[in-house]
N, C-alpha and C positions, 0 to 999 in steps of 0.2 A: 504494500500500500504506500502511495506517495505521502510523505510526511509534510505537514504544513508548518508555518511559522508558529512558535509557541503562543498559547493564549495569553491574555493580559495578566491573568493570575500567575501563570508560569513565568512570564517576563518579570513580574514584580518579585517573585521568589528568587529568580536568578539575580536580578539587580540588587536585592537585599543582601544576598550571599556575597556578592562582589564588594558591596560597601563594607561588610564585615572584614573581608580579606584586605581591602584597602586600609581600613583603620588599623588592623594588626600590623600591616606592613609599615604604615606611617609611624606607629609607635616604636617599632624596631629601629627605624631610621632616624628617630628623634624629630620628626616633622610635626607641624601643627595639624591637629585634627580639625577637619572642616566637615560638618554634617549636613549643611544646608544644600538642598538640591538646587542647581542653577538653571539657567535658561537652556532651551533646546534650539539647536540650529538644524534647519531642515533643507534637504537637497532633493531635487527630482532626479530620478534615474530614467534616462531616455534611451531606448534601444530601438535601433532602426527607425528613428524619427517618431516613435510613439512613446508617450509617458507610460512606462511599464513597471514602475516601482518607486521606492523612496529610500532615502538614507538619512538617518537622524543622529545627531551628536548631542549628548546631554552631559553637562558638567555635574558630577555628583560629589565633588570634593575639591580641595585646593589643587591637587595634582591628579585627580582621578576622573575618568569619563566613561560613560556608557554609550554604545553605538548599536543601532539596528540597521540592517541593510537587507533589501530583497528586491528582486525584479523577476518578471515572468517572461519566458520565451517558449511558447508552444508546449506547455506542460513541463518545461525544464526551467532552470533558473535557481540561483542561490538564495538562501535566507540565513542570516546570522544575527546572534546577539553577542556583543563583544564588550569586554571591560578592560581598561588599560589604566595603569598607574605609572606616573612619570617621576623621575628624580628632579633635583633642582637644575640639572643640565639638560633636561628634556629627553633623556633616554628612558626606555621602558624598563621598569623594575618588576612589574607584575602584569600579566595578561591572561585572559581566558576567553575562549571562543567556543560557542555551541551553535549548531544548526546543521545545514547541509549544503553541499556544493552545487554547482550548475547541474550535474547529473543526478542530484538527489542522494548522493552518498553522504552518510552521517559524518559530521566533523565535531570533534571534541578535543580542543587544543589548549594547552596552558603553558605559561612561563612564570617562574618566580625566582627572586634573587634575595640573598641575605648574606651578610658577612663575607664579601668577596667571592661568593660562589653563586651558581645558578643551576636550576634544573628545569627541564622542559619536557613536554609530552606532545608529540604531533603524530602524523601518519607514519613517520619513520620509527616511532617507538619512544621510549623514555631515555633521556640522556642528562648528563650533568657536566659542569666544567667551571673553571675559574672565570669570574666575571667581576670587572672593576667598575661597572656602571658607566663606561665611556664608549660603548658600542651599541648599535641598534639591533635588537632581536627582530628578525623579519619573519613573520608568521608564514605558514604554508597556505592557509586559506582564511579568509576573513573579510572584513569591511574595508572601505577605502581609507580608514583612519590612518593606517601606516604611512600613506603617501603624504598626508598633511604633516605628520610628525617628521618624516624624512625631509620635506621641503623646509620646515622650520630649522632643522639641524644644518642643512646645507647653507641656508642663508646666514647662519651664525659661524660657519666653519671658516677658519683662517685660510685654509688651502683649497676650499671648494670641494672637499671630499669627506665622506663619512664611512667609517668602518662598520661593517655588518657583523652580527654575532649569530652563530659561531664562526662564520667565515664570509668573505666577500667584501667588496668595496664599491661604492657608487660615487659618481663625480658630477658636479654641476658644470655642464659644458657652457651654458649661456644663461644669463639672466637678462631678459629683454623687457625694458620698461615700455608699456603700451598704454594707450588711452582709448576708451570706448567712445561711442558717439554722444553719450550723455556727459562726457567729461571725466568719467571715473578713471582713475589711474590704477593700473594693475601691473604686476610683473608676471611674465611667462617664463617658467623655468624649464630648461631642456636638460634632462638627466640621463646619463649613460651608466650601464652596469647591471641593470635589472633584466631587461628583455632584449630581443633582437632589434626592436625599434627603440629610439629614444623615448623616454617617458616625459610627457609634457604636463605641467601643473600651472594653473592660473592661481596666483596668490594675491590677496589684498592684505598687505603687511604680512602677518604670520598666520593668516587664515586662508585655507583653500577655498577658492570661489568656484572652480570648475576643473574637472579632469575629463579630457576628450581623448578617447582611444578607439579609433575605428568607428564601429556602429554603437559603441557604448559611451554615453555621455552622462556625467554626474555633475549637476549644476546647482548651486545655492539658489533657493527659491526666488529671492529678490533680484537675482541676475538672470532668471529664466528667459526673459524677453531679449537678452543679449546673447543667448547661446549660439544662434546662427551666425551672429556677427563675430563672436569669438572663434567659432569653427572656421569661418572664412579667413580670419587673420592667421590662425594656426596652420590652416592648409597651405597658405602662401609660404610660411616659414618652413614647413615640412618640405614643400616642393623645392624651395631654394637649397635646402640641405641635400636633397636627393640629386638635384642637378649638379651640385658641386662634387658629389660622390661619383656621378657618371663621368664627369670631366676627368677626374683624378684616376679612375680605374679603367678607362677605355684606352686601348692601344690601337690606334688606327694603322691599317696595313695597306700596302700596295701589292707587294709580291711576297708570298710565304711558301716555303717548302717544308713539309713534314717528312723528314728524311728517315729512311730505313724503318718504316713503321709497318705493323701488321694491320691489314685493312679488313674490316667486317663487311661482307658483301650483302646485297639484297637477297641472295639465295641462302644466306645463313652460313656461308663458308668464311674462312680466314685466308686471305692471300698474304703470305709472309714477305717481309723485307721489301716494301714498296716505297717509292718516293712520290708524294702527292703534291702537285703544284697548284697553287691558288693565286689568282690575280684578281684583286678587288673582291667582289662578292662571289666569284665563280670558280669552280674547279676546272682547271685548264689542262691538266695532264696527270696520268697515273702510270708510272713505269717501274720496272724492277730497279732496285737500288743500284745507283751508279751508272745506269744506262744513258741518262740524259744529263748534260751539263747544267749547272745551277748558276743563274744570274748572280753576279757578285753583289748586286744591290738587294737581293732577296733576303728576307729574314729566314733563317734556317732553325727549325725546331727539331731537336733530337728525339726520334721516335723509337729508338732501339729498345726492344723488349716491351713495347707498349702497343696498345690497340687503338686504331682510329675508327670511330663510329659516326654515322650521321647524327645530328642533333635529334633528341628524342621528343616525343609528343605526349604531353599529359592531357588525357582526354576528359578530365573532369576537374575543372578549376573554378575558383571565384577570385578574380584578380583584384589586387590593390596595388597602389604605387609602392608600398613597402616590400611586397613579396616578390616582385619581379626579379630582384637580384638573386634570390634563393633558387629560383628556377634555373637561371643561367649557371650559377655555381654548381648545380647538380647535374648539368648536362641536358636540361630541357630547354629547347629553343623554340618550340611551337606548342600552343595550348588551345583547347576549346574552353570557352568561358560559358558555364551552364547556369548562370543566373547572376545578374548584377543590376546596377542602376542603368538608366537610359543614357548616361553620359559615358558609357564604356568605350565608345569609339575615340573619345578624347584621350583616354589612357592608352588605348592601342596605338594611337598616333605618336604619343610620347615614347612608347616602347620602340616603335619602328624607326623613329628619327634619332633614337638613342639619347633623347633629352633626359629620360629616366631609364635606368637599366631594367630590362625585362624581355620576355619572349615575344614571339609573334603570336597575336591572337588570330587564329585561322578560322574559328567558328564563333559567331556571336549568337547566343541563345537567350531569348527573352523569356521571362517567367510570368506566369499568371496564376493567381490563387483566388479561391472563393472567400466569402466572408466568414467571420467567427473568431473565437478567442485563440484558436490554434493556427490562424492564418500566417503565412510566411512573412508578411509585412513589407516585402519589397514591392509588390505590385498587386494589390488586392482589389478585386472588382465586386460589385454588389449583385450583378445579374448577368445573364447570358449576353445581352446586347452590348454591355460594356466590355465583356470578354472578347467578343468578335471585333469590336473597335480596336481593342488593344493589339490583336493580331495584325490588323492592318497598319497600326502605328509602328509596330516593330518592323514590319516589312518595309515601310517607308523610310525607316531609319537604317536600313541595310542589314538587318538581322537575318540569319539563315535558318533559325530553328526556334520552336516554341517548346517551353517546358511547362507542363501542367503539374500543379502541386496538390497536396493531400486534401485541401478543403474545397477543391473543385467538385461541384455536384455531379453525380454520375450521369444524369441525363443531359449534361452540357457537353460531354466528351465527344459524342458523334458530330454535332454541328461544329464544334471547335476544330476537330481534326479535318473535317471537310473544308472549312475555310482556309486553314493553313495549307492544305494540299493544293487547293486552287491557286494559292500564291507561291507554289513550289517551295514550301517550307516543310521541314521535317517536324515531327511531333514526338516528344519524349517526356520523361518525368517520373515522379512518384506515381504509384497507383492510387487514385482518389479513394477516400474512405468509403467503405461499403461496396467496393468493387474488387474484382480479382484481376490479376494480370491477364488472364485469358480473355475476360470481357474487354479490358482496355485495348488489347491487341486487335480483337475483332471489331472494335469501333475506331481503329485507325492509328494506334500508336505504332511508330517506327522503331522505337528504342525504349529500353527500360533502364532507369538509373538505380543502382544499388542491388546487390545480391539478395538482401533481405526481402525485397519486393517479389522475387521469384518464390521464395519460401512461403511467403504469405499466401500465395496462390493455392497452397495445399492445406490451408488451415480453415479459413472461413471468409465469407463476404460480409460478415456482421461485425468485424473488428474495426474499431474506430482508429484508423491508421494516421489520423491527425495527431494523435497522442503518442507518448513513448511506447505504447503497445506495439508499434511497428518494429521496435527493436526487441522488446522483451518476449514477445510471443515466438518469433523465430529462435531466440536464444533458448527458450524453454522447450520448444517442441521440434526444432529443426533436426535434432538427432534422430527423430523417428521417420524421417523421409526415406521411402524405399525407392531407390533408383531403378528397380526392376518392375515397379508397379505400373499398371496400365495408365493410371492417372498421370504419372510423371512422364512416361514415354510419349503419351499423346501430347502433353504440353511441349516437350522438346521438339516433336514433329511440327507443332504449330509454329514455334520459333523459327524453325528451318524453312517451312513452306512460306511464311510471311517475310522472310529475310529480316528478322528482328535483331538489332544490335543490342548486346548486353554490356552495360557499363558497370563493372563489378564493385569497384572501390573496396577491395577486400581488407586492406590494412586498417581501415577505421573500425571494422568489425572485429579484427583481432584485438585491437586495443579495448573495445567495449566488452568483448566476451571473455578475454583471457586475463587482462591486466588485473592485478590485485592491489588494493590500497596498501601503501608502504613498501611495495616491491617495484623494481624497475619494470616498466611495461616491456614485454618482448618486442613490441613494435618499435621501440626506441632504444633498447638496451645497448645496441652497438655504438650509439652516437651520443648518449645522454651527457657524458662528461665533457663534451665539446661545447656545450651551450652556456649562455648566461644563467644566473641564479634562478630566476623565476621559471624559465623554460625547463631547466633541469627538474625543478620541483614538480612541474606539471606531469612529468613522465612517471611519477610515483603516485599519482592521485587515484589510480584505479579506474576501471571502466564503469560498466553498469553496476549498481548495487547488487551484491550476491554473497550468500553465505550458505553453509550447510550443503545440501545436495545440489544446489544451484551451481556451485563452483565446477563440479565435474560435468554437470549437465550442459553448462554453457561451453565448456571445452569440447564436448562431444558434438554439439551443434556446429561449432566452428570447424571441426574436422570434417563434418558432413558438407559444409560449404566448400571446403577444398576438394572433396570428392566430386561435387557438382561442377566446379571449374574444369577439372580434368575431363569429366564426361562431356561437357559442352564443347570443349576443344576437340575431343576425339570425334564427336558427331558433326563437326563442321559448323557449329554456331559461332557467329561473329562475336568475339569478346575483345574488349580494349582495356588497357591500363589507365587508371585515373586515380586521383588522390582524394579530392574533396577535403583537403587538409594541408598540413605543413608541406610547402613546396620542396621538391628535390628529395629530401630525406624520406618522406613518406612514399614518394614514387619509387625510390630504390627498394623500399620494403615491399611494395606492391609486386615488383618484378621477382623478388626473392620468394614471395608466397606462391606465385604462379609456378615457379620451378619446383618448390616444395610440393605443390599439388600433383606434379608429375609431368608437366610440360617441359620438354628439353630446353636448355638454356638458350640455344641458338634460335629456337622458335619464339621464346619469350622476347628476345631482342628484336626479332622481326615484328612482333606485335607492337613494340615500342617505337619502331621506326617506319619501315616501308608500308606495313599494313595500316597503321594509323594515318600515314600520308595518303594512302589510297582512299581510305574511308572519308577523309576530309577533302578529297579532290585536289591534294597538293603534291601528288607523286610525280608530276612532270618536272617539278622544281626542287623538291625536297625528299627526304626519306631514305636516300642511299648515297654512298660515296661513288659518284658517277661523273665522268667528264661531261660538262655542259649543264650540270645542276648547280644550284646555289651552294656555296661553301658554308652551310650550317654544319659544323663538325665538332666533335669532342674527342679529346685525347685522354685515354684511360691508362693509368699506371698498373698494368696487369692484363689479364685476358678474361673477360666476363663470360666467354663461351665455356671456358674450363671451370671458372669459379664465378657464379653470377654475382656474388657480393663484391667483386672487383669493380662493379658498376659504380660503387661509391667513391672510387679513387679517381675522380676527375681532376686532371692537371690543368687543362686549359680548354677554352671554348672559342670557336670562331662563329660569328653571326653578323651578317650585314656588312662585311668588309671591316669588321673590328675584331680584335683579339682581347680576351679576358682571361686572367689567371684566377683559378678558383680560390687559391689561398688568399689573394688580395680581396676577393669578393666576400669570402667568409669572415676575414678579419674585420672588414667594415661593419659587419653585423655582430661583432663580438663572439664569433664562433671560431674555434680552433680548426685548422685544416686536418686532413686525415693523417698527416705526418707529424 
């Protein structure tokens, strides 16, 4: 059962308990006891441009505060009650957090200090150590309170840095004084060291006014009317920073020769010891090593013992200006975007002109969802007529495909697919609630996103797949699917006869079904220690809530998903690799899982390159290392045909007449390279 935020009586009990803890801590530290409850500061939580929750800060003592935080996202979303006590230097000396995280996993975290020592309990377990009260304990899960405290500490820091406890360091890169249209003077802090992207905080003196991070905005109520204005200002500053990164990390090329390299071919073979000649954006020659002279003006890249592949295609992405660099660093040079805002072409143009680093967006897919509390929120319509108009609008904007989401009413599907097909647009998506995949296919779907949607086909057409049931039902019952049953075989035949593409996104289900709280997720375990602090911690958060028999049950269901992948491959059903998550790294894991399912590594690499190029209609220009094609190329330190995990060892990438070194790209994001 999904747990909700504690009742008022429970919140009062928790708050009272924390006040007692605070008083005891204060007595031990010789601080003045303050019992009066102070004022409450209220913030709106805006998610995807809708007010979806709130965040409140209440002063309960001289140096003690209570926080509540929650927002909703289609049946998901965190809710926390948090208490914090600070010392005279504003470092946390006591903290307790209760509630649940975004996926409704229970959170019970605490930190306390006394006499030069501290103890803490979080999803990693219980620990203790020496603590002098001059470092900031940074919780695993909780409210935005920690960011305000961090901002306050950075503003007071002599060197613009704050040490974290038990490890880590953050740095104030910029403090930008700004003025809003009403004359309000605020400071925008740009902070490095927590995440892949800089953390931005809007501060009014020592109080946080707003924190904008992607689709999640937390804004003090009296500043709500300026949220869009602040976002516009922050967007411009973010863009400027990314433009500077692109200039710094782009190496323009005229002539390049990758010398003595092993070339992966469109047929899945390896041609050893080749010299590959590139002029501008084009591959102009491929010869056995040493056969052709090399222009002395050409840049020579040593390919000895390495493998040259075409740039790979991530077939399920949701792009942002921050994530393009991760695609390139991971060897992904082309992507399909399967739901975004209607300004996506602007981002695509920035990627294509190298104003901001990123892949080619080769497929633009517009999303449409129906009304209701579980709506996707990106593009929600109220009736069929609006949905039909949206399809026309997407077509007019140059989109290639329409993605229908879970809140679309079943009786809308047929007229919507008919309209899209009349406009020569493909239709894909989630299976709407109270439909099966079979019904959606028979009403015009060309493609299905996510392997769980296939498994739902064999459960029931009465499941409300707008809710997290679309994940938990396949997790609980997927293990029972019989691949020799008539029902399953008939469905596979339908996929084949209708030429249905299946976009699997397997790695996200591994994380949801297998990952356990407090342990490194197998999806990220190979790369977790390369990331900044908060990203590392997210890899230990666990997937779906599970205990008891569910742990093994979910593992068995994931194993059955791997069986289905291999069965679809063997039966000739079109499948493609996509992430729907962390670019590059999650894509590498997706490919590893396909090989684990039984697909030979060379065939997996073909899916990632030439097959995806064919499906997107880009194979005349991309998808193979072929003379006359564009030089979207990646150099791997190893041989992923022999060891699929070598696909993680990207040394450099060529795209659009530019050369990028993965180590430089990763370092710009605070990520260590594979070496």
